[in-house]
C-alpha atoms as an extended CHARMM CRD file, in Angstrom:
* protein
*
        54  EXT
         1         1  MET       CA             -9.2540000000        0.6270000000        1.1440000000  PROA      1               0.0000000000
         2         2  VAL       CA             -6.2240000000        1.4690000000        3.2990000000  PROA      2               0.0000000000
         3         3  ARG       CA             -6.8720000000       -1.6870000000        5.3140000000  PROA      3               0.0000000000
         4         4  ARG       CA             -7.0510000000       -3.7960000000        2.1510000000  PROA      4               0.0000000000
         5         5  ILE       CA             -3.7300000000       -2.3830000000        0.9370000000  PROA      5               0.0000000000
         6         6  GLY       CA             -2.1590000000       -3.1700000000        4.2990000000  PROA      6               0.0000000000
         7         7  VAL       CA             -3.4370000000       -6.7410000000        4.1270000000  PROA      7               0.0000000000
         8         8  ASN       CA             -1.9150000000       -7.1480000000        0.6520000000  PROA      8               0.0000000000
         9         9  VAL       CA              1.4620000000       -5.8630000000        1.8360000000  PROA      9               0.0000000000
        10        10  ASN       CA              1.3580000000       -8.1830000000        4.8570000000  PROA      10              0.0000000000
        11        11  GLN       CA              0.5430000000      -11.1990000000        2.6840000000  PROA      11              0.0000000000
        12        12  ILE       CA              3.4030000000      -10.4610000000        0.3120000000  PROA      12              0.0000000000
        13        13  THR       CA              5.8160000000       -9.9160000000        3.1920000000  PROA      13              0.0000000000
        14        14  HSD       CA              4.7330000000      -13.1580000000        4.8400000000  PROA      14              0.0000000000
        15        15  ASN       CA              5.2480000000      -15.1110000000        1.6090000000  PROA      15              0.0000000000
        16        16  VAL       CA              8.6620000000      -13.5830000000        0.9940000000  PROA      16              0.0000000000
        17        17  ASN       CA              9.8020000000      -14.3300000000        4.5430000000  PROA      17              0.0000000000
        18        18  ARG       CA              8.4770000000      -17.8850000000        4.3960000000  PROA      18              0.0000000000
        19        19  GLU       CA              9.9050000000      -18.7440000000        0.9860000000  PROA      19              0.0000000000
        20        20  MET       CA             12.8750000000      -16.3570000000        1.1420000000  PROA      20              0.0000000000
        21        21  HSD       CA             12.2070000000      -15.1140000000       -2.3720000000  PROA      21              0.0000000000
        22        22  ALA       CA              9.6830000000      -12.9990000000       -4.2090000000  PROA      22              0.0000000000
        23        23  SER       CA              8.2950000000      -13.7770000000       -7.6280000000  PROA      23              0.0000000000
        24        24  ALA       CA              8.0380000000      -11.1670000000      -10.3460000000  PROA      24              0.0000000000
        25        25  ARG       CA              4.2890000000      -11.1430000000       -9.7030000000  PROA      25              0.0000000000
        26        26  ASP       CA              4.8580000000      -10.4540000000       -5.9820000000  PROA      26              0.0000000000
        27        27  GLU       CA              7.1690000000       -7.5770000000       -6.8260000000  PROA      27              0.0000000000
        28        28  ALA       CA              4.6850000000       -6.1190000000       -9.3120000000  PROA      28              0.0000000000
        29        29  THR       CA              1.8600000000       -6.4430000000       -6.7810000000  PROA      29              0.0000000000
        30        30  ALA       CA              3.9550000000       -4.7580000000       -4.1080000000  PROA      30              0.0000000000
        31        31  ALA       CA              4.8540000000       -1.8940000000       -6.4490000000  PROA      31              0.0000000000
        32        32  HSD       CA              1.2060000000       -1.4580000000       -7.4220000000  PROA      32              0.0000000000
        33        33  THR       CA              0.2000000000       -1.4770000000       -3.7660000000  PROA      33              0.0000000000
        34        34  VAL       CA              2.7490000000        1.2200000000       -2.9360000000  PROA      34              0.0000000000
        35        35  ARG       CA              1.4230000000        3.3910000000       -5.7840000000  PROA      35              0.0000000000
        36        36  GLN       CA             -2.1400000000        2.9550000000       -4.4760000000  PROA      36              0.0000000000
        37        37  ARG       CA             -1.0120000000        3.8920000000       -0.9940000000  PROA      37              0.0000000000
        38        38  ARG       CA              0.7090000000        7.0410000000       -2.2580000000  PROA      38              0.0000000000
        39        39  LYS       CA             -2.4790000000        8.1000000000       -4.0430000000  PROA      39              0.0000000000
        40        40  LEU       CA             -4.5640000000        7.5210000000       -0.9200000000  PROA      40              0.0000000000
        41        41  ILE       CA             -2.1260000000        9.4490000000        1.2530000000  PROA      41              0.0000000000
        42        42  GLY       CA             -2.2430000000       12.3140000000       -1.2420000000  PROA      42              0.0000000000
        43        43  ARG       CA             -6.0330000000       12.3580000000       -1.0460000000  PROA      43              0.0000000000
        44        44  LEU       CA             -5.9340000000       12.2590000000        2.7490000000  PROA      44              0.0000000000
        45        45  GLU       CA             -3.5250000000       15.1930000000        2.8240000000  PROA      45              0.0000000000
        46        46  VAL       CA             -5.9540000000       17.2190000000        0.6910000000  PROA      46              0.0000000000
        47        47  ILE       CA             -8.8980000000       16.2870000000        2.9160000000  PROA      47              0.0000000000
        48        48  ILE       CA             -6.9740000000       17.1550000000        6.0790000000  PROA      48              0.0000000000
        49        49  THR       CA             -5.8020000000       20.4760000000        4.6280000000  PROA      49              0.0000000000
        50        50  GLN       CA             -9.3550000000       21.3670000000        3.6200000000  PROA      50              0.0000000000
        51        51  ALA       CA            -10.6820000000       20.3980000000        7.0510000000  PROA      51              0.0000000000
        52        52  ASP       CA             -8.0550000000       22.5750000000        8.7510000000  PROA      52              0.0000000000
        53        53  ARG       CA             -9.2270000000       25.5840000000        6.7420000000  PROA      53              0.0000000000
        54        54  LYS       CA            -12.8170000000       25.2440000000        7.9860000000  PROA      54              0.0000000000
């Protein structure tokens, strides 16, 4: 899932750099992707904390 999010961000970045503008859809997709990434990082932090306690 982290890899898929990274691919989405790279595609958006590539399109913005190529066309020198981002559509409203690109911006919404990027914002959604960042929210997904934050959730995943939060989950990873919990997993790492739990693993450290064992």
